[in-house]
Wavefront OBJ file of the C-alpha trace (Angstrom):
o trace
v -0.145 -0.079 -0.151
v 1.432 3.363 -0.894
v 0.030 6.573 0.321
v 0.236 10.007 -0.998
v 3.573 11.484 -0.031
v 3.337 14.768 1.872
v 3.237 17.409 2.664
v -0.695 17.451 3.088
v -3.086 20.794 4.001
v -6.382 21.075 5.541
v -8.388 23.403 3.331
v -11.910 25.011 4.228
v -13.628 24.859 0.242
v -16.759 26.929 1.155
v -16.766 29.555 4.098
v -19.677 28.731 6.141
v -20.027 24.822 5.326
v -18.514 22.011 8.043
v -16.623 20.244 5.782
v -12.310 20.497 5.107
v -10.695 19.025 2.717
v -7.437 17.777 3.261
v -5.283 17.842 -0.384
v -1.456 17.160 -1.175
v -0.033 20.318 -0.531
v -0.149 22.463 -3.674
v -2.421 20.687 -5.931
v -5.947 21.840 -5.676
v -8.275 19.117 -6.617
v -5.529 16.203 -5.159
v -8.515 15.601 -2.544
v -6.925 12.888 -0.185
v -9.848 13.134 2.335
v -12.841 15.186 2.997
v -13.697 15.794 6.798
v -17.373 16.575 7.645
v -18.246 18.770 10.294
v -20.590 16.084 12.215
v -18.967 15.997 15.623
v -16.369 17.218 17.461
v -14.225 20.148 15.587
v -13.801 19.401 11.975
v -10.959 21.598 11.234
v -8.672 20.013 14.424
v -9.782 16.713 12.513
v -9.312 17.936 9.387
v -5.399 19.446 10.439
v -4.571 16.171 12.533
v -5.363 14.128 9.103
v -3.251 16.498 7.266
v -0.405 16.232 9.638
v -0.300 12.322 9.268
v 3.056 12.008 6.789
v 5.067 14.255 9.204
v 3.797 12.455 11.987
v 4.533 8.741 10.381
v 8.106 10.287 9.739
v 8.592 11.585 12.884
v 7.359 7.836 14.537
v 10.014 6.238 12.513
v 13.028 8.489 12.896
v 12.173 8.125 16.744
v 11.840 4.550 16.867
v 15.035 3.821 15.215
v 16.941 6.482 18.017
v 15.189 4.147 20.393
v 16.674 1.392 18.888
v 19.904 2.502 18.459
v 20.025 3.736 22.559
v 18.774 0.346 23.549
v 21.449 -1.738 21.159
v 23.958 0.915 22.605
v 23.048 1.418 26.166
v 25.136 -0.661 28.702
v 22.486 -1.173 31.804
v 23.926 -1.330 34.676
v 21.352 -1.540 36.899
v 21.500 -3.764 40.040
v 19.222 -7.113 40.132
v 16.356 -5.958 41.772
v 15.447 -3.240 39.285
v 16.273 -1.037 36.547
v 16.655 2.660 37.494
v 17.756 3.438 34.376
v 14.375 3.950 32.301
v 15.122 1.516 30.033
v 11.839 -0.554 30.321
v 9.890 2.405 29.776
v 11.786 3.479 26.705
v 10.910 -0.046 25.476
v 7.325 0.606 25.770
v 7.517 3.693 24.009
v 9.329 1.938 21.227
v 7.037 -0.903 21.025
v 4.193 1.970 21.179
v 6.032 3.854 17.972
v 6.633 0.239 16.292
v 2.330 -0.664 16.639
v 1.737 2.663 15.688
v 3.775 2.747 12.555
v 2.656 -1.012 11.891
v -1.271 0.502 11.779
v -0.193 2.939 9.484
v 1.290 1.118 6.940
v -0.652 -2.129 7.141
v -1.676 -3.214 3.771
v -5.219 -3.368 2.986
v -6.355 -6.982 2.635
l 1 2 3 4 5 6 7 8 9 10 11 12 13 14 15 16 17 18 19 20 21 22 23 24 25 26 27 28 29 30 31 32 33 34 35 36 37 38 39 40 41 42 43 44 45 46 47 48 49 50 51 52 53 54 55 56 57 58 59 60 61 62 63 64 65 66 67 68 69 70 71 72 73 74 75 76 77 78 79 80 81 82 83 84 85 86 87 88 89 90 91 92 93 94 95 96 97 98 99 100 101 102 103 104 105 106 107 108
């Protein structure tokens, strides 16, 4: 599955409508998604969706950096428990991996 590369932008095509478009930045008519204002704040929802490509790349970078840290860090914690924060870092790395997988999983 290949998503449309970013950057994306959120635009409101009609002044009074509760409707937002997410388009490939700089390409009018390159609609990726449409957000209707049924619940919550449609502008906030559209901006969150439009930031998806940058968020995915940031997650990948953070996951890579955590992996490097975990591989290269020598833990000298006592046997009774970690005081270095390693378990917390491992948990956050796993959360990032799950979010990346969710974003990149192919449709069946």
